[in-house]
Steps between C-alpha positions, in 0.01 A plus 500: 500500500157568344665683211728216428206261505305722257800514265542126501127460434516749216801333338328160530182628332703664217695183453182294486351736245817500294507115501138496372574742216812309396310163514226647272761646258693174479177300461371732219845473320501121525130476389571730202784275388296192557209630309722592205683170490243238592162473332224359716370175333160585341246321292542520129386815316168331418258582787306181475543134408211321343444133571192378323206717616670591825700827522763514771683809620866463545610443857595806698872513555617438853699807614705482819441769764749780469580418132520792253212498252515836322646847497244775582558824323317830525723731299338839584555450870836320467373176659706193400489195729517130466175335612544193716242229542328508843367736763681390815701738703848405366387516138346844542818618673698406190263626236138543382318173545257321267193393701480123455127461455494743198594450135864477401631759250380398159205299629142629445351678800622715784879508581538651847830628635561647845797705619600718789431872464827605662718296265418346166160652462576852616481628139130395489414825681569683170313261266220650284226358282625430151857407619666217315581194710707201372546148631797337334545126528758279327221423245325824440462868565150586625380853458225651728344847550402632838119530503431578873650603828312452823534439878333203662479357854759224560222239536350593156620203295278584199812638318630141497199350330549339153428723204384416148753723330872502560547726802797599716431606861779666702439530877686687769427657843350840522555783578860519377592758764402301809786365715435140607186303417275673245126464550394456129620358167572695183397309186623558144290317240628465143359317197705336231544689177 
């Protein structure tokens, strides 16, 4: 009787895991198609409009949570994922998530993206300084170089602070080999080339 219960529990856990993997794959495929076909409305190419003596920045586009915003590529470690806007549980289950309070790809400042270490960001364990990183949006291909790798406490939010130069910050849990909740965060910082 106990053996049957364990078998049923094991099958249920495997089924749940399979459902999560399938959902993530379907979401990534749909996001990839959407990103290729639909361009997010953006301000014109000119970064500023001048009205008399007042200079106005174009309004920041409104991006719906879970919407695809860019493809993240790190060729050397074979990472290719569609980045979704948002950092909620469902979004991060379906792909790396753009942290809402940070710059959008192509905007000046710090673009921060978080992902799970056991799915989309698993290849980050092999990233090195100097690696090429690309964010590809419908409007542009942004090229970055990895400048630093470090481990921080989960409450250390300094990695999300705005930067003067165009920066990309990738964040995942650390260490990679821990089963369950990891105590720290692995941070990959790259600057735009």
